[in-house]
CHARMM internal coordinates of N, CA and C (Angstrom, degrees):
IC EDIT
DIST 1 N 1 CA 1.4466
DIST 1 CA 1 C 1.5235
ANGL 1 N 1 CA 1 C 108.47
DIST 1 C 2 N 1.3160
ANGL 1 CA 1 C 2 N 115.85
DIHE 1 N 1 CA 1 C 2 N 140.15
DIST 2 N 2 CA 1.4485
ANGL 1 C 2 N 2 CA 122.34
DIHE 1 CA 1 C 2 N 2 CA 178.35
DIST 2 CA 2 C 1.5236
ANGL 2 N 2 CA 2 C 107.92
DIHE 1 C 2 N 2 CA 2 C -133.50
DIST 2 C 3 N 1.3266
ANGL 2 CA 2 C 3 N 116.65
DIHE 2 N 2 CA 2 C 3 N 140.12
DIST 3 N 3 CA 1.4585
ANGL 2 C 3 N 3 CA 122.08
DIHE 2 CA 2 C 3 N 3 CA 178.55
DIST 3 CA 3 C 1.5182
ANGL 3 N 3 CA 3 C 108.74
DIHE 2 C 3 N 3 CA 3 C -120.23
DIST 3 C 4 N 1.3286
ANGL 3 CA 3 C 4 N 115.76
DIHE 3 N 3 CA 3 C 4 N 129.91
DIST 4 N 4 CA 1.4657
ANGL 3 C 4 N 4 CA 121.04
DIHE 3 CA 3 C 4 N 4 CA 176.27
DIST 4 CA 4 C 1.5163
ANGL 4 N 4 CA 4 C 108.49
DIHE 3 C 4 N 4 CA 4 C -125.13
DIST 4 C 5 N 1.3306
ANGL 4 CA 4 C 5 N 115.30
DIHE 4 N 4 CA 4 C 5 N 139.82
DIST 5 N 5 CA 1.4684
ANGL 4 C 5 N 5 CA 120.10
DIHE 4 CA 4 C 5 N 5 CA 175.54
DIST 5 CA 5 C 1.5138
ANGL 5 N 5 CA 5 C 107.68
DIHE 4 C 5 N 5 CA 5 C -131.68
DIST 5 C 6 N 1.3266
ANGL 5 CA 5 C 6 N 116.19
DIHE 5 N 5 CA 5 C 6 N 126.13
DIST 6 N 6 CA 1.4578
ANGL 5 C 6 N 6 CA 123.22
DIHE 5 CA 5 C 6 N 6 CA 176.68
DIST 6 CA 6 C 1.5207
ANGL 6 N 6 CA 6 C 107.22
DIHE 5 C 6 N 6 CA 6 C -101.73
DIST 6 C 7 N 1.3241
ANGL 6 CA 6 C 7 N 115.82
DIHE 6 N 6 CA 6 C 7 N 104.23
DIST 7 N 7 CA 1.4600
ANGL 6 C 7 N 7 CA 121.50
DIHE 6 CA 6 C 7 N 7 CA -176.68
DIST 7 CA 7 C 1.5301
ANGL 7 N 7 CA 7 C 111.64
DIHE 6 C 7 N 7 CA 7 C -61.50
DIST 7 C 8 N 1.3301
ANGL 7 CA 7 C 8 N 117.34
DIHE 7 N 7 CA 7 C 8 N -41.78
DIST 8 N 8 CA 1.4568
ANGL 7 C 8 N 8 CA 121.08
DIHE 7 CA 7 C 8 N 8 CA -177.58
DIST 8 CA 8 C 1.5334
ANGL 8 N 8 CA 8 C 112.47
DIHE 7 C 8 N 8 CA 8 C -62.13
DIST 8 C 9 N 1.3306
ANGL 8 CA 8 C 9 N 116.17
DIHE 8 N 8 CA 8 C 9 N -40.50
DIST 9 N 9 CA 1.4599
ANGL 8 C 9 N 9 CA 120.49
DIHE 8 CA 8 C 9 N 9 CA -179.22
DIST 9 CA 9 C 1.5267
ANGL 9 N 9 CA 9 C 112.41
DIHE 8 C 9 N 9 CA 9 C -95.99
DIST 9 C 10 N 1.3622
ANGL 9 CA 9 C 10 N 117.08
DIHE 9 N 9 CA 9 C 10 N -5.61
DIST 10 N 10 CA 1.4578
ANGL 9 C 10 N 10 CA 122.93
DIHE 9 CA 9 C 10 N 10 CA -177.59
DIST 10 CA 10 C 1.5231
ANGL 10 N 10 CA 10 C 110.44
DIHE 9 C 10 N 10 CA 10 C 54.22
DIST 10 C 11 N 1.3278
ANGL 10 CA 10 C 11 N 114.84
DIHE 10 N 10 CA 10 C 11 N 49.04
DIST 11 N 11 CA 1.4532
ANGL 10 C 11 N 11 CA 122.73
DIHE 10 CA 10 C 11 N 11 CA -175.62
DIST 11 CA 11 C 1.5261
ANGL 11 N 11 CA 11 C 109.82
DIHE 10 C 11 N 11 CA 11 C -120.03
DIST 11 C 12 N 1.3164
ANGL 11 CA 11 C 12 N 116.86
DIHE 11 N 11 CA 11 C 12 N 125.83
DIST 12 N 12 CA 1.4630
ANGL 11 C 12 N 12 CA 123.49
DIHE 11 CA 11 C 12 N 12 CA 178.14
DIST 12 CA 12 C 1.5131
ANGL 12 N 12 CA 12 C 108.77
DIHE 11 C 12 N 12 CA 12 C -111.99
DIST 12 C 13 N 1.3398
ANGL 12 CA 12 C 13 N 117.25
DIHE 12 N 12 CA 12 C 13 N 133.02
DIST 13 N 13 CA 1.4561
ANGL 12 C 13 N 13 CA 120.62
DIHE 12 CA 12 C 13 N 13 CA 175.87
DIST 13 CA 13 C 1.5038
ANGL 13 N 13 CA 13 C 108.97
DIHE 12 C 13 N 13 CA 13 C -133.23
DIST 13 C 14 N 1.3149
ANGL 13 CA 13 C 14 N 116.67
DIHE 13 N 13 CA 13 C 14 N 129.98
DIST 14 N 14 CA 1.4558
ANGL 13 C 14 N 14 CA 123.45
DIHE 13 CA 13 C 14 N 14 CA 177.17
DIST 14 CA 14 C 1.5196
ANGL 14 N 14 CA 14 C 106.91
DIHE 13 C 14 N 14 CA 14 C -110.61
DIST 14 C 15 N 1.3331
ANGL 14 CA 14 C 15 N 116.52
DIHE 14 N 14 CA 14 C 15 N 117.91
DIST 15 N 15 CA 1.4577
ANGL 14 C 15 N 15 CA 122.94
DIHE 14 CA 14 C 15 N 15 CA 179.95
DIST 15 CA 15 C 1.5247
ANGL 15 N 15 CA 15 C 109.58
DIHE 14 C 15 N 15 CA 15 C -94.05
DIST 15 C 16 N 1.3259
ANGL 15 CA 15 C 16 N 116.65
DIHE 15 N 15 CA 15 C 16 N 129.34
DIST 16 N 16 CA 1.4655
ANGL 15 C 16 N 16 CA 121.42
DIHE 15 CA 15 C 16 N 16 CA 174.64
DIST 16 CA 16 C 1.5219
ANGL 16 N 16 CA 16 C 110.90
DIHE 15 C 16 N 16 CA 16 C -108.33
DIST 16 C 17 N 1.2982
ANGL 16 CA 16 C 17 N 116.63
DIHE 16 N 16 CA 16 C 17 N -6.04
DIST 17 N 17 CA 1.4770
ANGL 16 C 17 N 17 CA 122.87
DIHE 16 CA 16 C 17 N 17 CA 179.08
DIST 17 CA 17 C 1.5176
ANGL 17 N 17 CA 17 C 107.83
DIHE 16 C 17 N 17 CA 17 C -132.42
DIST 17 C 18 N 1.3198
ANGL 17 CA 17 C 18 N 116.22
DIHE 17 N 17 CA 17 C 18 N 177.43
DIST 18 N 18 CA 1.4587
ANGL 17 C 18 N 18 CA 120.19
DIHE 17 CA 17 C 18 N 18 CA 177.20
DIST 18 CA 18 C 1.5273
ANGL 18 N 18 CA 18 C 109.39
DIHE 17 C 18 N 18 CA 18 C -59.57
DIST 18 C 19 N 1.3165
ANGL 18 CA 18 C 19 N 116.73
DIHE 18 N 18 CA 18 C 19 N 144.10
DIST 19 N 19 CA 1.4567
ANGL 18 C 19 N 19 CA 122.05
DIHE 18 CA 18 C 19 N 19 CA -176.51
DIST 19 CA 19 C 1.5315
ANGL 19 N 19 CA 19 C 111.79
DIHE 18 C 19 N 19 CA 19 C -57.16
DIST 19 C 20 N 1.3200
ANGL 19 CA 19 C 20 N 117.06
DIHE 19 N 19 CA 19 C 20 N -31.38
DIST 20 N 20 CA 1.4643
ANGL 19 C 20 N 20 CA 121.51
DIHE 19 CA 19 C 20 N 20 CA -177.32
DIST 20 CA 20 C 1.5338
ANGL 20 N 20 CA 20 C 113.18
DIHE 19 C 20 N 20 CA 20 C -73.46
DIST 20 C 21 N 1.3372
ANGL 20 CA 20 C 21 N 117.28
DIHE 20 N 20 CA 20 C 21 N -14.31
DIST 21 N 21 CA 1.4652
ANGL 20 C 21 N 21 CA 120.98
DIHE 20 CA 20 C 21 N 21 CA -177.50
DIST 21 CA 21 C 1.5269
ANGL 21 N 21 CA 21 C 109.35
DIHE 20 C 21 N 21 CA 21 C -64.35
DIST 21 C 22 N 1.3074
ANGL 21 CA 21 C 22 N 115.88
DIHE 21 N 21 CA 21 C 22 N 127.85
DIST 22 N 22 CA 1.4674
ANGL 21 C 22 N 22 CA 122.09
DIHE 21 CA 21 C 22 N 22 CA -178.14
DIST 22 CA 22 C 1.5271
ANGL 22 N 22 CA 22 C 110.58
DIHE 21 C 22 N 22 CA 22 C -88.44
DIST 22 C 23 N 1.3159
ANGL 22 CA 22 C 23 N 115.76
DIHE 22 N 22 CA 22 C 23 N 141.07
DIST 23 N 23 CA 1.4567
ANGL 22 C 23 N 23 CA 120.78
DIHE 22 CA 22 C 23 N 23 CA 176.61
DIST 23 CA 23 C 1.5230
ANGL 23 N 23 CA 23 C 110.03
DIHE 22 C 23 N 23 CA 23 C -80.33
DIST 23 C 24 N 1.3152
ANGL 23 CA 23 C 24 N 116.01
DIHE 23 N 23 CA 23 C 24 N 133.43
DIST 24 N 24 CA 1.4620
ANGL 23 C 24 N 24 CA 121.92
DIHE 23 CA 23 C 24 N 24 CA 175.71
DIST 24 CA 24 C 1.5233
ANGL 24 N 24 CA 24 C 110.14
DIHE 23 C 24 N 24 CA 24 C -96.72
DIST 24 C 25 N 1.3416
ANGL 24 CA 24 C 25 N 115.82
DIHE 24 N 24 CA 24 C 25 N -22.42
DIST 25 N 25 CA 1.4591
ANGL 24 C 25 N 25 CA 120.51
DIHE 24 CA 24 C 25 N 25 CA -179.23
DIST 25 CA 25 C 1.5244
ANGL 25 N 25 CA 25 C 108.95
DIHE 24 C 25 N 25 CA 25 C -151.05
DIST 25 C 26 N 1.3068
ANGL 25 CA 25 C 26 N 116.67
DIHE 25 N 25 CA 25 C 26 N 141.37
DIST 26 N 26 CA 1.4500
ANGL 25 C 26 N 26 CA 123.20
DIHE 25 CA 25 C 26 N 26 CA 174.06
DIST 26 CA 26 C 1.5205
ANGL 26 N 26 CA 26 C 108.85
DIHE 25 C 26 N 26 CA 26 C -122.93
DIST 26 C 27 N 1.3318
ANGL 26 CA 26 C 27 N 115.20
DIHE 26 N 26 CA 26 C 27 N 129.06
DIST 27 N 27 CA 1.4583
ANGL 26 C 27 N 27 CA 120.85
DIHE 26 CA 26 C 27 N 27 CA -178.67
DIST 27 CA 27 C 1.5130
ANGL 27 N 27 CA 27 C 108.17
DIHE 26 C 27 N 27 CA 27 C -116.09
DIST 27 C 28 N 1.3337
ANGL 27 CA 27 C 28 N 116.52
DIHE 27 N 27 CA 27 C 28 N 130.37
DIST 28 N 28 CA 1.4609
ANGL 27 C 28 N 28 CA 120.90
DIHE 27 CA 27 C 28 N 28 CA 175.99
DIST 28 CA 28 C 1.5235
ANGL 28 N 28 CA 28 C 108.01
DIHE 27 C 28 N 28 CA 28 C -81.97
DIST 28 C 29 N 1.3236
ANGL 28 CA 28 C 29 N 115.52
DIHE 28 N 28 CA 28 C 29 N 118.23
DIST 29 N 29 CA 1.4534
ANGL 28 C 29 N 29 CA 121.45
DIHE 28 CA 28 C 29 N 29 CA -179.74
DIST 29 CA 29 C 1.5182
ANGL 29 N 29 CA 29 C 110.43
DIHE 28 C 29 N 29 CA 29 C -82.93
DIST 29 C 30 N 1.3194
ANGL 29 CA 29 C 30 N 115.15
DIHE 29 N 29 CA 29 C 30 N -44.86
DIST 30 N 30 CA 1.4578
ANGL 29 C 30 N 30 CA 125.70
DIHE 29 CA 29 C 30 N 30 CA 174.77
DIST 30 CA 30 C 1.5052
ANGL 30 N 30 CA 30 C 105.67
DIHE 29 C 30 N 30 CA 30 C -149.25
DIST 30 C 31 N 1.3034
ANGL 30 CA 30 C 31 N 119.57
DIHE 30 N 30 CA 30 C 31 N 166.35
DIST 31 N 31 CA 1.4638
ANGL 30 C 31 N 31 CA 119.35
DIHE 30 CA 30 C 31 N 31 CA 175.89
DIST 31 CA 31 C 1.5365
ANGL 31 N 31 CA 31 C 109.88
DIHE 30 C 31 N 31 CA 31 C -56.65
DIST 31 C 32 N 1.3182
ANGL 31 CA 31 C 32 N 115.96
DIHE 31 N 31 CA 31 C 32 N 123.19
DIST 32 N 32 CA 1.4648
ANGL 31 C 32 N 32 CA 122.10
DIHE 31 CA 31 C 32 N 32 CA 179.88
DIST 32 CA 32 C 1.5064
ANGL 32 N 32 CA 32 C 115.49
DIHE 31 C 32 N 32 CA 32 C 87.84
DIST 32 C 33 N 1.3447
ANGL 32 CA 32 C 33 N 118.10
DIHE 32 N 32 CA 32 C 33 N -2.49
DIST 33 N 33 CA 1.4735
ANGL 32 C 33 N 33 CA 121.79
DIHE 32 CA 32 C 33 N 33 CA 179.47
DIST 33 CA 33 C 1.5146
ANGL 33 N 33 CA 33 C 107.86
DIHE 32 C 33 N 33 CA 33 C -124.30
DIST 33 C 34 N 1.3320
ANGL 33 CA 33 C 34 N 115.56
DIHE 33 N 33 CA 33 C 34 N 119.56
DIST 34 N 34 CA 1.4622
ANGL 33 C 34 N 34 CA 121.62
DIHE 33 CA 33 C 34 N 34 CA -175.06
DIST 34 CA 34 C 1.5256
ANGL 34 N 34 CA 34 C 110.72
DIHE 33 C 34 N 34 CA 34 C -128.75
DIST 34 C 35 N 1.3231
ANGL 34 CA 34 C 35 N 116.26
DIHE 34 N 34 CA 34 C 35 N 138.90
DIST 35 N 35 CA 1.4557
ANGL 34 C 35 N 35 CA 122.40
DIHE 34 CA 34 C 35 N 35 CA 176.36
DIST 35 CA 35 C 1.5186
ANGL 35 N 35 CA 35 C 109.07
DIHE 34 C 35 N 35 CA 35 C -109.74
DIST 35 C 36 N 1.3280
ANGL 35 CA 35 C 36 N 116.41
DIHE 35 N 35 CA 35 C 36 N 132.18
DIST 36 N 36 CA 1.4669
ANGL 35 C 36 N 36 CA 122.13
DIHE 35 CA 35 C 36 N 36 CA 178.52
DIST 36 CA 36 C 1.5246
ANGL 36 N 36 CA 36 C 109.70
DIHE 35 C 36 N 36 CA 36 C -104.17
DIST 36 C 37 N 1.3335
ANGL 36 CA 36 C 37 N 114.64
DIHE 36 N 36 CA 36 C 37 N 137.89
DIST 37 N 37 CA 1.4635
ANGL 36 C 37 N 37 CA 121.76
DIHE 36 CA 36 C 37 N 37 CA -179.13
DIST 37 CA 37 C 1.5176
ANGL 37 N 37 CA 37 C 109.71
DIHE 36 C 37 N 37 CA 37 C -125.02
DIST 37 C 38 N 1.3357
ANGL 37 CA 37 C 38 N 116.41
DIHE 37 N 37 CA 37 C 38 N 148.85
DIST 38 N 38 CA 1.4644
ANGL 37 C 38 N 38 CA 120.46
DIHE 37 CA 37 C 38 N 38 CA 176.70
DIST 38 CA 38 C 1.5296
ANGL 38 N 38 CA 38 C 110.25
DIHE 37 C 38 N 38 CA 38 C -85.37
DIST 38 C 39 N 1.3325
ANGL 38 CA 38 C 39 N 116.63
DIHE 38 N 38 CA 38 C 39 N -174.97
DIST 39 N 39 CA 1.4784
ANGL 38 C 39 N 39 CA 121.36
DIHE 38 CA 38 C 39 N 39 CA -177.65
DIST 39 CA 39 C 1.5222
ANGL 39 N 39 CA 39 C 113.12
DIHE 38 C 39 N 39 CA 39 C -62.85
DIST 39 C 40 N 1.3586
ANGL 39 CA 39 C 40 N 116.25
DIHE 39 N 39 CA 39 C 40 N -25.25
DIST 40 N 40 CA 1.4663
ANGL 39 C 40 N 40 CA 120.62
DIHE 39 CA 39 C 40 N 40 CA -179.19
DIST 40 CA 40 C 1.5371
ANGL 40 N 40 CA 40 C 112.73
DIHE 39 C 40 N 40 CA 40 C -90.97
DIST 40 C 41 N 1.3376
ANGL 40 CA 40 C 41 N 116.65
DIHE 40 N 40 CA 40 C 41 N 2.37
DIST 41 N 41 CA 1.4454
ANGL 40 C 41 N 41 CA 120.30
DIHE 40 CA 40 C 41 N 41 CA 178.97
DIST 41 CA 41 C 1.5159
ANGL 41 N 41 CA 41 C 114.76
DIHE 40 C 41 N 41 CA 41 C 85.48
DIST 41 C 42 N 1.3408
ANGL 41 CA 41 C 42 N 116.42
DIHE 41 N 41 CA 41 C 42 N 9.43
DIST 42 N 42 CA 1.4676
ANGL 41 C 42 N 42 CA 120.35
DIHE 41 CA 41 C 42 N 42 CA 178.83
DIST 42 CA 42 C 1.5234
ANGL 42 N 42 CA 42 C 109.36
DIHE 41 C 42 N 42 CA 42 C -86.02
DIST 42 C 43 N 1.3171
ANGL 42 CA 42 C 43 N 116.28
DIHE 42 N 42 CA 42 C 43 N 139.43
DIST 43 N 43 CA 1.4602
ANGL 42 C 43 N 43 CA 119.48
DIHE 42 CA 42 C 43 N 43 CA 179.97
DIST 43 CA 43 C 1.5253
ANGL 43 N 43 CA 43 C 109.28
DIHE 42 C 43 N 43 CA 43 C -70.92
DIST 43 C 44 N 1.3363
ANGL 43 CA 43 C 44 N 115.29
DIHE 43 N 43 CA 43 C 44 N 131.98
DIST 44 N 44 CA 1.4581
ANGL 43 C 44 N 44 CA 119.60
DIHE 43 CA 43 C 44 N 44 CA 179.81
DIST 44 CA 44 C 1.5289
ANGL 44 N 44 CA 44 C 112.11
DIHE 43 C 44 N 44 CA 44 C -113.85
DIST 44 C 45 N 1.3252
ANGL 44 CA 44 C 45 N 117.01
DIHE 44 N 44 CA 44 C 45 N -14.98
DIST 45 N 45 CA 1.4586
ANGL 44 C 45 N 45 CA 117.91
DIHE 44 CA 44 C 45 N 45 CA 178.93
DIST 45 CA 45 C 1.5171
ANGL 45 N 45 CA 45 C 113.51
DIHE 44 C 45 N 45 CA 45 C -178.88
DIST 45 C 46 N 1.3238
ANGL 45 CA 45 C 46 N 114.34
DIHE 45 N 45 CA 45 C 46 N 162.10
DIST 46 N 46 CA 1.4532
ANGL 45 C 46 N 46 CA 122.11
DIHE 45 CA 45 C 46 N 46 CA 175.95
DIST 46 CA 46 C 1.5172
ANGL 46 N 46 CA 46 C 108.31
DIHE 45 C 46 N 46 CA 46 C -127.81
DIST 46 C 47 N 1.3239
ANGL 46 CA 46 C 47 N 117.17
DIHE 46 N 46 CA 46 C 47 N 129.93
DIST 47 N 47 CA 1.4611
ANGL 46 C 47 N 47 CA 123.03
DIHE 46 CA 46 C 47 N 47 CA 179.16
DIST 47 CA 47 C 1.5265
ANGL 47 N 47 CA 47 C 108.32
DIHE 46 C 47 N 47 CA 47 C -113.14
DIST 47 C 48 N 1.3412
ANGL 47 CA 47 C 48 N 115.16
DIHE 47 N 47 CA 47 C 48 N 133.96
DIST 48 N 48 CA 1.4547
ANGL 47 C 48 N 48 CA 120.64
DIHE 47 CA 47 C 48 N 48 CA 177.12
DIST 48 CA 48 C 1.5266
ANGL 48 N 48 CA 48 C 107.09
DIHE 47 C 48 N 48 CA 48 C -122.08
DIST 48 C 49 N 1.3257
ANGL 48 CA 48 C 49 N 115.99
DIHE 48 N 48 CA 48 C 49 N 112.45
DIST 49 N 49 CA 1.4577
ANGL 48 C 49 N 49 CA 122.49
DIHE 48 CA 48 C 49 N 49 CA 178.68
DIST 49 CA 49 C 1.5222
ANGL 49 N 49 CA 49 C 108.24
DIHE 48 C 49 N 49 CA 49 C -89.36
DIST 49 C 50 N 1.3392
ANGL 49 CA 49 C 50 N 116.97
DIHE 49 N 49 CA 49 C 50 N 141.52
DIST 50 N 50 CA 1.4627
ANGL 49 C 50 N 50 CA 122.00
DIHE 49 CA 49 C 50 N 50 CA -172.42
DIST 50 CA 50 C 1.5211
ANGL 50 N 50 CA 50 C 108.94
DIHE 49 C 50 N 50 CA 50 C 52.57
DIST 50 C 51 N 1.3402
ANGL 50 CA 50 C 51 N 114.77
DIHE 50 N 50 CA 50 C 51 N 53.28
DIST 51 N 51 CA 1.4567
ANGL 50 C 51 N 51 CA 121.78
DIHE 50 CA 50 C 51 N 51 CA -172.39
DIST 51 CA 51 C 1.5246
ANGL 51 N 51 CA 51 C 113.56
DIHE 50 C 51 N 51 CA 51 C -56.38
DIST 51 C 52 N 1.3200
ANGL 51 CA 51 C 52 N 118.93
DIHE 51 N 51 CA 51 C 52 N -42.26
DIST 52 N 52 CA 1.4609
ANGL 51 C 52 N 52 CA 119.03
DIHE 51 CA 51 C 52 N 52 CA -178.58
DIST 52 CA 52 C 1.5181
ANGL 52 N 52 CA 52 C 111.59
DIHE 51 C 52 N 52 CA 52 C -66.54
DIST 52 C 53 N 1.3274
ANGL 52 CA 52 C 53 N 117.69
DIHE 52 N 52 CA 52 C 53 N -30.43
DIST 53 N 53 CA 1.4642
ANGL 52 C 53 N 53 CA 121.46
DIHE 52 CA 52 C 53 N 53 CA 176.72
DIST 53 CA 53 C 1.5334
ANGL 53 N 53 CA 53 C 110.34
DIHE 52 C 53 N 53 CA 53 C -73.51
DIST 53 C 54 N 1.3289
ANGL 53 CA 53 C 54 N 116.64
DIHE 53 N 53 CA 53 C 54 N -46.48
DIST 54 N 54 CA 1.4591
ANGL 53 C 54 N 54 CA 121.39
DIHE 53 CA 53 C 54 N 54 CA -177.88
DIST 54 CA 54 C 1.5243
ANGL 54 N 54 CA 54 C 110.95
DIHE 53 C 54 N 54 CA 54 C -66.23
DIST 54 C 55 N 1.3402
ANGL 54 CA 54 C 55 N 116.74
DIHE 54 N 54 CA 54 C 55 N -40.22
DIST 55 N 55 CA 1.4627
ANGL 54 C 55 N 55 CA 121.14
DIHE 54 CA 54 C 55 N 55 CA -177.78
DIST 55 CA 55 C 1.5267
ANGL 55 N 55 CA 55 C 111.75
DIHE 54 C 55 N 55 CA 55 C -85.96
DIST 55 C 56 N 1.3236
ANGL 55 CA 55 C 56 N 117.23
DIHE 55 N 55 CA 55 C 56 N -14.97
DIST 56 N 56 CA 1.4418
ANGL 55 C 56 N 56 CA 120.60
DIHE 55 CA 55 C 56 N 56 CA 174.23
DIST 56 CA 56 C 1.5152
ANGL 56 N 56 CA 56 C 116.78
DIHE 55 C 56 N 56 CA 56 C 76.60
DIST 56 C 57 N 1.3294
ANGL 56 CA 56 C 57 N 116.80
DIHE 56 N 56 CA 56 C 57 N 17.05
DIST 57 N 57 CA 1.4659
ANGL 56 C 57 N 57 CA 118.86
DIHE 56 CA 56 C 57 N 57 CA 177.94
DIST 57 CA 57 C 1.5204
ANGL 57 N 57 CA 57 C 109.72
DIHE 56 C 57 N 57 CA 57 C -164.08
DIST 57 C 58 N 1.3059
ANGL 57 CA 57 C 58 N 114.84
DIHE 57 N 57 CA 57 C 58 N 174.16
DIST 58 N 58 CA 1.4636
ANGL 57 C 58 N 58 CA 120.81
DIHE 57 CA 57 C 58 N 58 CA 177.12
DIST 58 CA 58 C 1.5242
ANGL 58 N 58 CA 58 C 109.06
DIHE 57 C 58 N 58 CA 58 C -64.39
DIST 58 C 59 N 1.3239
ANGL 58 CA 58 C 59 N 115.68
DIHE 58 N 58 CA 58 C 59 N 139.74
DIST 59 N 59 CA 1.4494
ANGL 58 C 59 N 59 CA 120.24
DIHE 58 CA 58 C 59 N 59 CA -179.80
DIST 59 CA 59 C 1.5179
ANGL 59 N 59 CA 59 C 109.77
DIHE 58 C 59 N 59 CA 59 C -83.59
DIST 59 C 60 N 1.3054
ANGL 59 CA 59 C 60 N 116.22
DIHE 59 N 59 CA 59 C 60 N 122.39
DIST 60 N 60 CA 1.4589
ANGL 59 C 60 N 60 CA 122.51
DIHE 59 CA 59 C 60 N 60 CA 174.89
DIST 60 CA 60 C 1.5129
ANGL 60 N 60 CA 60 C 107.94
DIHE 59 C 60 N 60 CA 60 C -133.87
DIST 60 C 61 N 1.3182
ANGL 60 CA 60 C 61 N 116.03
DIHE 60 N 60 CA 60 C 61 N 137.05
DIST 61 N 61 CA 1.4457
ANGL 60 C 61 N 61 CA 120.59
DIHE 60 CA 60 C 61 N 61 CA 176.44
DIST 61 CA 61 C 1.5200
ANGL 61 N 61 CA 61 C 107.42
DIHE 60 C 61 N 61 CA 61 C -116.75
DIST 61 C 62 N 1.3363
ANGL 61 CA 61 C 62 N 116.30
DIHE 61 N 61 CA 61 C 62 N 116.74
DIST 62 N 62 CA 1.4468
ANGL 61 C 62 N 62 CA 120.94
DIHE 61 CA 61 C 62 N 62 CA -178.54
DIST 62 CA 62 C 1.5149
ANGL 62 N 62 CA 62 C 108.75
DIHE 61 C 62 N 62 CA 62 C -108.96
DIST 62 C 63 N 1.3009
ANGL 62 CA 62 C 63 N 115.09
DIHE 62 N 62 CA 62 C 63 N 138.44
DIST 63 N 63 CA 1.4592
ANGL 62 C 63 N 63 CA 121.00
DIHE 62 CA 62 C 63 N 63 CA 177.91
DIST 63 CA 63 C 1.5231
ANGL 63 N 63 CA 63 C 108.69
DIHE 62 C 63 N 63 CA 63 C -111.66
DIST 63 C 64 N 1.3350
ANGL 63 CA 63 C 64 N 117.18
DIHE 63 N 63 CA 63 C 64 N 145.49
DIST 64 N 64 CA 1.4515
ANGL 63 C 64 N 64 CA 118.66
DIHE 63 CA 63 C 64 N 64 CA 178.44
DIST 64 CA 64 C 1.5178
ANGL 64 N 64 CA 64 C 110.94
DIHE 63 C 64 N 64 CA 64 C -66.12
DIST 64 C 65 N 1.3145
ANGL 64 CA 64 C 65 N 116.34
DIHE 64 N 64 CA 64 C 65 N 146.74
DIST 65 N 65 CA 1.4481
ANGL 64 C 65 N 65 CA 120.35
DIHE 64 CA 64 C 65 N 65 CA 177.87
DIST 65 CA 65 C 1.5212
ANGL 65 N 65 CA 65 C 109.38
DIHE 64 C 65 N 65 CA 65 C -77.99
DIST 65 C 66 N 1.3244
ANGL 65 CA 65 C 66 N 115.19
DIHE 65 N 65 CA 65 C 66 N 141.02
DIST 66 N 66 CA 1.4682
ANGL 65 C 66 N 66 CA 119.71
DIHE 65 CA 65 C 66 N 66 CA 176.82
DIST 66 CA 66 C 1.5075
ANGL 66 N 66 CA 66 C 108.48
DIHE 65 C 66 N 66 CA 66 C -91.13
DIST 66 C 67 N 1.3020
ANGL 66 CA 66 C 67 N 116.05
DIHE 66 N 66 CA 66 C 67 N 135.69
DIST 67 N 67 CA 1.4559
ANGL 66 C 67 N 67 CA 119.54
DIHE 66 CA 66 C 67 N 67 CA 177.97
DIST 67 CA 67 C 1.5210
ANGL 67 N 67 CA 67 C 109.81
DIHE 66 C 67 N 67 CA 67 C -82.05
DIST 67 C 68 N 1.3221
ANGL 67 CA 67 C 68 N 116.65
DIHE 67 N 67 CA 67 C 68 N 145.69
DIST 68 N 68 CA 1.4751
ANGL 67 C 68 N 68 CA 121.18
DIHE 67 CA 67 C 68 N 68 CA -179.93
DIST 68 CA 68 C 1.5197
ANGL 68 N 68 CA 68 C 108.13
DIHE 67 C 68 N 68 CA 68 C -71.81
DIST 68 C 69 N 1.3097
ANGL 68 CA 68 C 69 N 115.52
DIHE 68 N 68 CA 68 C 69 N 136.00
DIST 69 N 69 CA 1.4736
ANGL 68 C 69 N 69 CA 120.40
DIHE 68 CA 68 C 69 N 69 CA -177.88
DIST 69 CA 69 C 1.5139
ANGL 69 N 69 CA 69 C 110.68
DIHE 68 C 69 N 69 CA 69 C -93.58
END
COOR INIT
IC SEED 1 N 1 CA 1 C
IC BUILD
């Protein structure tokens, strides 16, 4: 899984497949929220347009800290 956020366009995209995978179908879940599916019907990504508005807050992506081995 890969998450990208474009601050300038306020666009969030969550990839569940390789970035090169082409969408065969896009379904609008809610206004501004779209799910992309491949030819086999598997979800490949979710796009959120005007993400800060749809999510209702500032977009922050936090990653867990790795402990030193």
